[in-house]
N, C-alpha and C positions, 0 to 999 in steps of 0.2 A: 912554385907558382907557375902556371903555364902562361903562354903569351896572351890568351884571351882574358884571363883573370887580370893580368897586368894592364891590358888596355882598358878594361872596365874600371879599374882603380884610377888610372890616369884620367879617364873621362869624368869620374866622380870628383876628383880633385880639381879638374878644370871648372866644373860647375860651382864647387864650394868657393873657389877663388873668385870666380866671376860674380857670384852673389855677394861675397864679402866686399869686393871692390865697389860694386854698385851701392851697397849699404853705406860705405864710407863717404862716397860722393853725395848721396842723397841726404844722409844724416848731417853732414857738414853744411849743406845748403839750408836745411830746415833749421838747425840750431843757430846758424849765423843770422838767418833772416828773422826768426821768430823768438828765440830764447836768449841768446847772448846779447849783452848790452851793446846797442848800435854805437853809442858814443865811444866805447873802447875800440871797436873795430874801425870806426872812422878815424880815430886818433892814430891808430897803427898805420893806416893808409897814408895819412898826412905825414907821419914820421918817415915813411918810405919815399916821400917827395910827391905823392899824388894829392896835390892840394886843389886842383881844379876839378870841379864836378865829382867830388869824392863820393857823394851819395850814389850817383849814377854808376861809378866804378864798382862800388860795393854791391849794388843791386845786380850789375852785370856779372860779377864774380859769383854771386849766389845762383843766378840763372845758369851760368856755365857749369858750376858744380852739379846742379840738379840735372841739367841736360846730359852731362857725362854719365851720371848715374843711370838715367833712363836708357841712354845709348848702350851702356854696359849690359843691361838686361835684354835689350831688343835688337841691337844692331852690331853684334860682335864682328870684329874684323881686326886683322893685324894693324891696319892703319889707325883704328880707334885706340888700341893699346899703346901704339907709339905716340899718338897725340897726347894721351894721358901722361906718359912718361915726360914728355916735353913740358906740359903744364905743371907737373909736380916739381920738376927740376927748376923751372922758372919761379914758381911760388917759393920753393925752398931757398934758392939763391937770393931772391929779393929779401926774404925774411932773415937769412943768415947775415947778409950785409947790413941791412937797415935796422934789424932788431936782434942783434947777436945774443941777447940774453936767452932767447928761445933755444939756442944751441946747447945750453947747459941746463935747461929746464928739466926738473926731475921726471916729468911725465913724457919727455922726449917728443914733443909735437913735430919737430923737424927730423930728428934722427930715425923715427919710425918710418919715415918715407923711404928709407933704404929697403925695408922689407916690402913695402907696397910696390916699389919699382921691381923688386925681384919677382913678385907675383905677376906683375904686368909682363915681364919678360917671359915667364912661363906661359902665360896666356898667348903671347905672340908666337912662341914656338908651337904650342898646341893648335893654334889656328891653322897652321899649315897641314895638319893631319887630316 
């Protein structure tokens, strides 16, 4: 494989990851806001100690997720990828501490974030190119 072919493949992978990350953020926002039972989500937030204006916090988190998804599609930057890493680490740490059952959940809702962060690190590196 020559250098040009390699660069083309890296560029394709960049877009595949970027669209994939955008999908995760947007899908999370939509399912959280419209499909998943709000009562369960609000109870999780309360379990994490967010008992004041829980519904506003929930709505803000949905908007944040949706906004990060749109930004991923239209406003790519190293800063954006780094912000997303911070948000994911913060979400994951809060859930791991406050709702530790999710750490051993068979579908891996927290442990899969390791792969998402790896994708974001790749995007960060590729953004320099």
